Each structure stands twice: as C-alpha cells, then as structure tokens.
C-alpha positions in Angstrom: 103.8 7.8 77.0 101.0 4.9 78.1 102.4 2.4 76.1 106.2 2.8 78.0 104.8 1.8 81.5 103.4 -1.6 81.8 103.2 -4.2 84.4 105.2 -7.3 83.8 104.7 -11.1 84.1 106.4 -14.5 84.0 107.2 -17.2 81.5 105.0 -19.7 81.9 107.9 -22.0 81.3 109.7 -20.2 84.3 106.9 -21.9 86.9 106.6 -24.5 85.0 108.6 -28.6 86.0 111.4 -29.9 83.6 109.2 -31.0 80.6 112.2 -33.4 80.0 113.6 -32.2 77.1 112.4 -31.3 73.6 115.7 -33.2 71.5 114.8 -36.1 73.6 111.0 -35.8 73.1 112.3 -36.0 69.3 115.0 -38.5 69.7 111.7 -40.8 70.1 110.2 -41.4 67.1 110.7 -43.9 64.5 113.3 -45.4 62.3 114.6 -43.1 59.8 112.0 -42.8 56.8 113.3 -45.1 54.3 114.7 -43.4 51.1 115.8 -40.4 53.0 119.4 -41.0 52.1 119.4 -41.8 49.1 117.4 -38.0 48.7 119.8 -36.4 51.0 122.7 -37.9 48.6 121.3 -36.6 45.5 121.0 -32.8 47.4 124.7 -33.0 47.4 125.1 -33.6 44.4 122.5 -31.2 42.8 123.5 -27.2 41.9 120.9 -24.6 43.1 118.0 -25.2 40.7 114.3 -26.9 40.3 115.7 -30.4 40.4 117.5 -29.1 44.0 114.3 -27.4 44.9 112.1 -30.3 44.4 114.6 -33.0 46.1 114.6 -30.8 49.4 110.9 -30.6 49.3 110.4 -34.0 49.7 113.1 -34.5 52.0 111.1 -31.9 54.4 107.9 -33.7 53.7 109.8 -36.7 54.9 111.5 -35.2 58.7 108.6 -32.7 59.3 106.5 -35.0 61.3 110.1 -35.3 63.7 109.8 -30.9 63.5 106.1 -30.7 64.8 106.8 -32.8 67.7 109.9 -30.4 67.9 107.6 -27.4 68.1 104.9 -29.5 70.4 107.0 -29.6 73.0 107.1 -25.7 73.7 102.8 -25.6 73.5 100.9 -23.9 76.4 103.9 -21.0 76.4 102.4 -18.6 75.8 102.5 -19.2 71.9 100.6 -21.0 68.9 100.9 -24.3 68.0 100.8 -23.4 64.5 103.4 -20.5 65.0 105.7 -22.7 66.9 105.4 -25.4 63.9 106.0 -22.8 61.6 109.3 -21.7 63.3 109.7 -25.4 63.8 109.6 -25.6 60.0 112.2 -23.6 59.2 114.8 -25.0 61.6 114.5 -28.3 59.3 115.2 -26.1 55.9 118.3 -25.0 57.5 119.6 -28.0 59.0 118.6 -30.0 56.0 120.8 -26.9 54.1 123.1 -27.9 56.1 123.4 -31.5 56.5 127.0 -32.9 55.7 125.6 -36.5 55.0 129.1 -38.2 56.2 129.6 -36.6 59.4 126.8 -39.2 60.4 122.6 -39.3 61.1 120.8 -36.0 59.7 118.6 -36.8 63.2 121.2 -35.9 65.1 122.3 -32.6 63.6 118.4 -31.4 63.0 116.8 -31.9 66.2 119.5 -29.8 67.9 119.0 -27.2 65.2 115.6 -27.1 65.4 115.4 -26.9 69.1 117.8 -24.1 68.6 115.4 -22.1 66.0 112.0 -22.7 68.3 114.4 -21.5 71.5 115.5 -17.9 69.2 112.0 -17.2 68.5 111.1 -17.2 72.1 113.6 -15.9 72.8 113.8 -12.7 70.3 110.5 -13.0 69.5 107.9 -13.0 72.3 109.4 -10.2 74.9 107.0 -7.8 76.1 109.8 -5.7 76.3 113.6 -5.5 75.4 115.4 -7.3 77.2 119.7 -7.9 76.3 120.8 -11.4 75.9 123.1 -11.5 78.4 120.0 -10.8 81.1 118.3 -13.4 79.1 121.1 -15.1 80.0 121.4 -14.5 83.6 117.5 -15.4 83.7 118.2 -19.0 82.8 120.6 -19.4 84.6 118.8 -18.2 87.8 115.6 -19.7 86.3 118.0 -23.5 86.7 119.3 -22.6 89.9 116.3 -21.8 91.8 114.6 -24.7 90.5 117.6 -28.0 91.4 116.9 -25.6 94.8 113.8 -26.2 95.3 113.7 -29.5 94.0 115.4 -30.1 97.3 113.4 -32.5 100.4 112.0 -30.0 102.6 113.8 -27.2 100.5 111.8 -23.9 101.0 112.5 -20.9 98.3 115.7 -20.0 97.7 117.4 -16.9 99.0 119.6 -14.9 96.6 122.4 -15.3 98.7 121.6 -19.6 97.9 120.8 -18.6 94.2 124.4 -16.6 94.0 126.3 -19.2 95.5 124.7 -21.6 93.4 125.8 -20.4 89.6 128.9 -18.6 91.4 127.6 -14.8 90.4 126.7 -11.6 91.9 123.9 -10.6 93.9 123.7 -7.7 91.3 123.6 -10.1 88.6 121.2 -12.5 90.4 118.8 -9.1 91.0 118.8 -8.8 87.2 118.0 -12.3 86.8 115.6 -12.7 89.1 113.8 -9.2 88.1 114.1 -10.5 84.3 112.0 -13.8 85.2 109.0 -11.5 85.8 109.5 -9.3 82.6 108.3 -11.9 80.0 105.1 -10.7 78.9 103.2 -7.7 79.7 99.3 -6.7 81.3 97.0 -3.8 80.0 96.8 -0.9 81.8 93.3 -1.2 82.0 93.5 -4.5 83.8 91.6 -4.0 87.5 93.8 -4.1 90.4 93.0 -7.0 92.4 93.4 -4.7 95.2 91.0 -2.0 94.5 88.1 -2.1 93.4 87.2 -0.3 89.9 90.7 1.1 89.7 93.3 -0.2 87.5 97.1 0.1 86.6 96.7 3.4 84.6 94.8 4.8 88.1 98.0 4.2 89.2 100.4 6.6 86.4 100.5 10.0 88.0 100.8 12.6 84.8 102.8 15.6 84.2 102.4 19.0 86.4 102.9 21.8 83.8 104.1 24.0 86.1 107.3 22.4 85.9 107.7 23.9 82.9 106.4 27.1 83.9 109.3 27.6 85.4 112.0 25.9 83.1 110.0 29.2 80.6 110.5 31.5 83.9 114.2 30.8 84.6 115.1 31.3 80.4 114.0 34.2 80.3 114.7 36.2 83.5 118.4 37.4 82.0 116.7 38.8 79.0 114.3 40.6 80.9 117.0 42.3 83.3 118.5 43.3 80.1 115.9 45.5 78.1 115.5 49.2 79.3 113.0 50.2 82.1 110.6 51.5 79.6 110.0 48.2 77.3 110.3 45.9 80.7 107.4 48.2 82.2 105.6 47.5 78.5 105.6 44.3 78.8 104.7 44.2 82.1 101.2 45.8 81.7 100.5 43.9 78.2 100.9 41.5 80.3 100.5 40.8 84.3 98.1 44.2 84.2 96.3 43.0 81.1 96.2 46.2 79.5 95.5 46.6 76.4 98.1 48.2 73.8 95.6 51.3 73.3 96.0 52.0 77.6 99.2 51.4 77.1 100.2 54.0 74.6 97.6 56.5 76.9 99.5 56.1 80.3 102.7 56.2 78.8 102.2 59.1 76.5 103.2 56.9 73.4 101.8 56.1 70.2 99.9 53.2 69.4 102.0 51.8 66.8 104.7 52.8 68.8 103.5 50.5 71.6 102.8 47.7 69.5 106.4 47.5 68.1 108.5 47.6 71.3 106.2 45.2 72.8 107.4 43.0 69.2 110.8 43.9 69.6 111.3 43.0 73.2 109.8 39.7 73.0 111.9 38.7 70.2 114.8 39.6 71.8 113.8 37.9 75.4 113.1 35.0 73.3 116.2 35.0 71.5 118.8 35.3 74.2 116.5 32.4 76.0 117.2 30.0 73.1 120.5 31.3 73.0 119.8 32.9 69.9 121.4 36.4 70.1 122.2 37.8 66.7 118.3 37.7 65.7 117.1 40.1 67.2 114.4 42.1 65.8 115.1 46.6 65.6 112.4 48.7 65.2 112.4 52.0 63.4 
C-alpha cells in the first residue's frame, strides 16, 4: 500500500544548535507571584469539589505565563505553538495537582514537569512512523554525541566508530540511532525527486506481479489434478485450455451436456477443496 512507504526526514532539533535548555529559560523569570503560596496552602486543605477547582484555576492563571515560556522554547520544531502551549498547560495542571508545598519552591518542581510533558508530546505524538522508545533513546544518545564531536575545533563529520566510542554503544546500536535521526517526519509520495524532472517518489515504487499468484495457484492444484480420473482431466483441459463449450465436449466424448456439466462441477470442487486442504468437502455427482 502507498501509505506503507515513505521517505523520512530528520527532526529539526537534530540539526539545530543547542537551545540552552527549556528549564533554564523558564527559571529566568520574575519572582513567584504574590499570593501563590497562600493558594497552595488552601489547595492542600481542600477536598475535591467546586472550591478546590476554583483555587486550582487561580493557580493555573498565576503560573500560566511560565508554562507558555517553556512551550516557546520548543517552537520551530514542526509543531504549532498553540498546540505546544496546550501541552505545557496540561503539564502545569499536573504539577499543581502533585505539588507538595512543604518540599520546596513550586517552580523547581513545575519546570521539569512541564518540560517533560512537552518532550513526551514530541516523542509520542509527532513521529511519522512508529519508533520504539529504545530506538528513540539511541537516537538521542547518537545526536548528542555527534553534536559534541562536531563542536571540537577542526572536527569533521564523526564516523560511526567515533560515535560508538563516545557513547559506549555498539556499532549496531549507533546504526539504529543514526537511522532514527532521519525518521521523524515523512515526505509525500507525490514529492518531486531532485534527480529527475517530472518524477515523484511514487514513480520509484514497484508493483505486484500478478504472475506470482498465478504460479502459486498452479502449484496448489497440481496434486488434485493428478488425482482425477483421465476422463475428468480431459474435460477440464478441453474446457479451460481449449476453450470448448460443454456441448462440444459432450459431442466429442459421447456424453450428454448435463453429464459434462456435473463432471466439471465435481472435478472443480474436488481440486479446489484439496488445494485448500478441505478434502472432506468434495461434491459427488449422481
């Protein structure tokens, strides 16, 4: 199927310079809003209900700018900023629900929680093809190692051996990570090839040869045909290979047309059932 074949492209983050860290950017904001601590103190003491929902909504309003700033660090990576803000807001709600005011500042807990939610969104929702989590981990290790090796003065594109030495991975694991670097997004099969005018990716795909199925069918019926009496084999040959009508076959063999019809039906059913491994389903003619 067409949807099973695609050409993959690299994740924008794999070729972009280091962003400096979403968490670090989010921490460089104004001090905690006034009244936030009191709201958290109230939230802890409230049971589920309208009042607790109202306090939680107030906390979301207070800290939403921080969540949006974290989302902004992931812009220009193939996802709409409004969608990223929604994901970050969801992470903020989770952080508020699980935060314990007695264990430190909310921001120290919320920043990694929100950042992790956004990263999970990229990991789980935006890949054009399904990539196992283990391969995604290899991709990240290989990406970081390549970036570190390239940043050395006078360094060329690192080889797989150099990446393996840097990450303590095997060459097979490095190869899987490198392949995953190019598997984040896909090109349409209608995309025009750069090496040939007027040709698209779909023009490079092969097609199923109908002769394959014909060969399989012929092999499947051979045994059943050999088990037929000579007269029935002759009738099948004249009907399907010589394209003779039942009336002409009956005249040639000295049989009635009705008898030829019954023999054809019985022979076809027997051969078909043997090919399908249902030998007990043969029809018998009277």
